[in-house]
N, C-alpha and C positions, 0 to 999 in steps of 0.2 A: 828618379825620373821614370815615368811610364813610357816605354818604347812602343810605337804603333804596331799593331798586329796586321801584317799584310793580307790576311785572309778575311778581314772585316770589310764589308761593303761600305759601311758608314764608320770611319775610323775616329771621328771626333765625338767625344762624350761631353755634353754640357754639364755645368755645375749641378744642375738638378738631376743628373743621372740619365737623361734621355740622349738618344743619338741625334746628332745634327744631320738632318736629311738632305741638306744642300751641299754636303761635301762627301765625295765618294772616291774610293780607290778604283780606278777605271777598269783594271783587269778583273775586278770582281763583279762588274755590272755590265760589261760589254761582251757580247757573243756575236762577233762579226768577222768573217774570214779576212776582211781587208785590214783589220786592226792588229797590231802587235804592240803591247804595252807592258813595260817592266813593273816590278813590284814597287810599291810605295808611291807611285805616280798618282796624284789626285787632281780632281777638278772640283771647282766650287761654283755654285749658282745661287742667286738670291731666292729662288723658289725650287722646290723639288722637281726633278726632271724625270719624265716617264721613260724616255729612250735616249740615253747619253750618246750613243753612237750617231744617231741622226741629228741630235742637238748640236754636237760639236763638228761633225763632218758630214753635212747633208748630201754631198755628192759622192760619198764613198758607199756605193750600193752593195758591195760585197761580191758581185759577179765579174767585175772588171779585173784587169791584170795588175793594177797599181796597189801599193800597200801604204799605209800610214804607220810608220815605226816610231815609237816613242820609248825612250830609255827609262831608267829607274830614278826615283826621287824627283820627278818633275812636278811643277806646280802650275796649274792652269786656272786662270781667274775667270770670273763672270764675263760673258760676252765674247770670249775667244772663239774663233771659227777657223777650221782648216778647210780651205778651198782646194780640194784634191784634184788630181788630173782628169777625173771623169767629168769635171765641169767645163773643160776646155773644148772649143769648137775648132774644126779644121780651118786653116787660114790660107791654104795653098790653092784653093779653087776660086771661081768667080764669085761665089757666095759663101758666107759662113753659116747659112741655114742648115741645121742638122737633119736632113731628110731621113736618114736611116733609123733615127730613134722612133719614128712613127710606124716602122715596119717590124713586127714582132720577130720575124725571121732574121733580121739584121741587127736588132738592138743590142744583143749581148756581145756581138763581135765587133761592133763599131765603137772605137775609142781612139781618136786622133792623137791623144797624149796619154802615155802610160807610165810616166815617171813616178817613182816612189817619192813620198815626202818623209824626211827623216829628221827626228828630233833627238839630240843626244841625251846625256844624263844630267840631272840636277839643273834643268832649265826652268826658268821662271818666265811664263808668258803672262804679261800684265793685262789689265782690264781692256776688253774690246780689241785685242790684237787680232790681226788677220794674217794667216800663214798661207801663202800662195802655192800653186802646184809645183812640185819638184824642188821645193825649198829644202835645204840641208842646214840645220842649225847645230852648231857644235856643243860640246859639254860646257856646263857652267854659264851659259849665255843668259842674260837678262834682256827681255823684250819689253820695251816701254808700253804704257797704256796707249791704245789706238794705233800702234805701229802697223804698217803693212809691209810684211817681210817676204822677200823673194831672193832666189839665188843661194849662195853659200855664205854662212855666217861663221867666222872663226871661233874657236873655243874661247870662252871667258870674255867675250865681247859684250858691250852694252849697246843695244840697237834701239833707235827711236825714230819717229817721223814717218811720213809717207811721201816718197818711198823710204823704207827703212834704211838708215845709215848707221854705221858704227860710230858712236859718240866717243867712246874710249874703251881701253882694255881694263879689265878688273885687276889683273896682276901682271907682273913682269913676264917676259918670255921664259926665263928660267923657272919661275914659280909655276907657270902653266905647264911646262914640261914635267915638272915634279908631280903636280896634281894629276895629270893624265897617266903618269907612270904608277902612281899610288892607286888610282882607280878605286877610291874608297867606296863608291856605290856598289862595287862587287863584293865587298867584305861581308862576312856573316853579321847578323844583326847584333850580336853581343859585342863584336869589335867596333861596329859603328856607334853603338850606344856609349861605349867607353871613350870614343873619340869626339863625342858631341861638344865638350868644352873647347877643343882645338878648332873644330869646324865652325862653331859660332864666333870664335875670337878672330877668325881669319888668319890663323897662325900656321903657315905651311910647314915651318920647321917643327913645330910641336906635333902636327899631324904625321910627319915622317917618323916620329918616335912611337906612334900608337900601334 
């Protein structure tokens, strides 16, 4: 098996030998101080994207205090959007109109919401999912197509709908505890490659022996 090279911008090679331009390892194509992305996390789109940072998180301008933190081995489908904290308006006044953004001297310092958005490791965000400001998604979560996710999502949950709700857990509590303790996403590439059969089989006991 050919293991992906985390330093390639376009990690998918098609049968004719060309690179698939619609799939990228994000930390190889994004240079924005508001983003933190782990190795092997990829995003896909039906058409090549000129600026992945703007495409996925249009309100994360890079000069605000909030961060978008995404772990390793995450999978981000076409149409996913991160609506980060910079998009929020103040709601404690008589109006929500953001007057300071029209004043260059106040624009950079004005941000009513500064919460980070945090995505764990090995998270699959399905087609068209929306992740709201301040959301914290645990390891191994599956987010269904079109889901609107906010708040805290526990490790290895499956979330669907609007508002996003936990449909079920992928594994038992004991298995989830073992998976988080193993933290396979932090293993060196050769160890992960050797563990692929156990990972694909869903065999927690076999993974523990890798």
